[in-house]
Phi, psi and omega in degrees: 000320181293324178295320179297319178295318181300316180292318184292321186248028184295342180270000181251105186297323182296321179289319178299320180296319179292321179296321179295328177293322177299313179297319182295318177295323178296318179297316181294323184283315186275335179060232182299337180293341180274349186308319181299343183260357188296315182299319178295321180295316179298317180297318178296318179301313182293320178296318179295319181290327175300321183280315182223117183275091178262133179300326183298330179293326178280321186289317185258298187296304185296315180295320179297316178297319180297314182294322187276326188239007182301323182275320184278333180226063186297324181294318180294315182290324176297320178296319177299315181298320179295317182295313181290330178292316180298320177295320180293322178300321177297318177297315181297324182294337180270313186195072180298318185296342180276356187226059181298330180292322179287321176301313180298314181294322181297314181283336172294319177298314181290330175294317177300319179295316181298318184283328185254327185222059186301328182298331176294319181290329183290343182297143179304323183287351180287345174059059179303324183297319181292321178295318179296319178299318179297320180296320182293330175283322186287336184291350176254016173288169189259001182265124185306305185292330178292311180297323178299314182291320178297319179295320177298319178295317180299316179301313181293316182299312182295328180293343178270006183308316182282348190259346188220129176296321181297316179293317180300314181295320180298316182289314182300320185287341184233022188298314182298318179294321178300311181294320179300314182290325176297315180292324178295320177294317178296325181297284178213347189293325178262154177301145182300332181291346182258359184300324180298326179289320177294325177298325179300329183292331182292333184298306178292330177297313181295328181283319186272328187226056186298318183292316178296321181295315180302310182294317184288321178303311181297319182292314183292318182286348179289343180295138182295135177060028176241134002288334177215171180285348185281346184252132183277165178298322179294318178295325179291320178296318178297319179299311182299317180295317182289326176303313182291326181289329182252019188298335181259011178240091191304315183296314180294324179295319179294320178295317179301315182291322176297318180294319178297321178298319179298317179297315180299330183269007173098007178269159181289152176301134178282132180272125181257000000 
């Protein structure tokens, strides 16, 4: 009966959200007795998400399934993550900026996977590179909570650099673009209220990839009028040098990045 309702009312997000709560309560109540229905539930979830990309499907159903069955049914949950990710990538390719709620829910789901079931994310089919590309585009969105969640995912993802070949390859292959987009966001592209979150991303980068960061910072900042026309070449060189000198001091690094952002946005250099 619930499947029939799901098919009939798949275009009504409020009803889909209530149905997912019913399934979630059933899983919690029945425990192992619900196991025979899990594959059907995952398939229904993915079919519904293919048709209508609702943030609630990622926030409640997908995360709940991942948390509850990630260890006991890793192949099934990995397949679910891949299916909803591929559908989300198609949506992002058309109009990511129109769906900040889905962007936030998507990276919340992937953050949950990294923290609880990292081996699922490490699989080649998980497409780490595509998730990272999406994150680099999303960090310059204008919604505070969206940029915050994407930044949290980036911090976690980069911290797995030494543990996974997939993560290492994704970061190495797109490192210059990652630093460019972070600096563009710190400059003016992202809201000033989100600069502290972007600053947090520099901490694991500096810890995991110091040599690449040093070289890339200097190369990216050498571009004329980048990140903005308000910052001079001398100020950019000083910033790059100081970032590397304070790379293991998280608080000082965050202050440095906030000050650099102010300069990029046309404010006077803060005197320390």
